[in-house]
N, C-alpha and C positions, 0 to 999 in steps of 0.2 A: 608446383612449374605444371605448365597445361602442356601436351604433345597432342601432333592431329594427324589421322591417317588420312589416307590417300582418298580414301571414300567421301573420309568431312571435307578434305580442299574440293575434291571433285564436284560436291553437292553443294556446297556453301553459294548460296543468293540471300540478293540484302531484297527482303519485300516489304521495306517499312513506306513504299512512295504512295500507298493508297489514300493516306490524310491527306498529303502535300496536294496530289490532283484533287480532291475533294475542296480543300481550301484555294484553288485555283480556279476552280468550276464558279466554287459561289462567292469568287473577285471578278470571274468575266460575268455573272449573269447581273450580280448588282453593277458591274460598268454601266450595263446595256441598257439595265433600266434607268438608271441613273440619266443616261444619256437620252433618252426617250422623254421622259419627265421635263428634260431642261430644251429639247426640242418642243415641245409643247408647251410651254412653259417662256418664254426667254428674259423675261421679270423676275424671274423666281431663279435669282443664280448658286443657288445654298444645291441645287442640284447635280451644277458644272463642278462646284467644289466635292459636294458629295463622288460624280464620276471621276473626278480627279482624285480623290483619295484610295478608289475603289481599284482606278488601271495602278498608279503605284504600288498599292497589296501586291496586283497582279504579276509587275513587273518584279516584286520582290519574292514572291514565290516561282517563278520561273527564274532568278537567277540562282534561286538556292538548288532546286531542280538540275540545272544543269551543271549548278557546281555538284552536287554529288553526283551524276551521270560520269564528269569528268575523272572522280574517284574512283566510282566503281569499274571502269573501264583501266584505269590505271592497275587496281587492282588484281584485274581481267589477266592481264598482258601477263602481271610479274607471278600468277597464280598458274599462269601457261610453262610458265620456266621449272618453277618446282616441278609438276609432275615427272618431269622426264626425268629431271635429277633423283627422286625419289624411287622411279625404278631401275634407274642406273645404278643407284646403292642397291637396291634387291639385289640383279644377277651378278652385278660383282663379290658380293656378300653371300652368294648363292641360297637366299631366302627369298618364301613369298613377298609379294608387292605390301601386303597387308602388313608384315612383320616389320617395316621400316616408318618409324615416327618422327615426324619435327616439329620442333617449341617453335615454328612460324609457320601461318600463311602465305608467305613468300619466303623467295631465295633470297640469305640476305650474309654476310660472311660473317661468322662467327657462332652462326646457329648449332646447335645441339642437335647429335641426330644421333638418333635410340634403334637400334635391332633387339627389336622384342624375344628373337628367339636365341642369342645372345646375353642379353639383361646386358649388354655395353650401349655405353656411351661415347659419341665423337664429334669432336666440335670441327667446323665445317671452315677453311679456307679455300678461299673461290683466287682464282689471279684476275687479272681488270675485267675481263672481256667474259668471265660467266663460262668461260668452254671448260675449262677444266677445275679440279678440286682435287685435293686431299683432305683424308679425315684422319685427325690425332685421336689419340686414347681421351677422351674427358673421365675429371669423376664431380659427377653430384652431387651437392650441398645436403641440398632437401633433398629425401628420397620419395615423400612425398608426389603422387603421378597423377594428373588427371588427363583421361583419357576423352578427346571427341572423336566419336565416329561420324 
C-alpha cells in the first residue's frame, strides 16, 4: 500500500509535456514546409497531401495535449481539496501535518488515513458535499507500506 505525505501532494507536478510539445512543433514545421512547396508547384499534389497529413498530426497532438490539460486541471482541483482535509485531521488529532498520510492523492470516500505518530489507520467516510467527515479505525491486511514524500 502506498501512502502520500502532504509534501508529496503539494509538490507533485506532471512534467512529461516536453515530448508532446516537440512533436507538435515538428508537425507544425512540416505543415508549413509542405504548404510552401505546394504553393511553389501547384501541380505536385503530393505536397498538399503531405501538408494535410502534417495538419492532422498537429491536430492529433493538440487534442492529446488538451485532454491532458483537462485531466491535470481536474487532478489539481481535487488535490486542493485534500490539503485542507489533511491539515484538519492533523489539528483534530493534535499531531504535525507531516504525520498524517493518505493512500490517495485526491479526496475520495473510503480512503485510508494513517496517523504516523499513533501508528493507527482510519477509513474516511465523507458526506455528500465533502464538508464533513468521520474517521473509523481500520485494520490494514498488508502492513508493507511505501511512503512517498
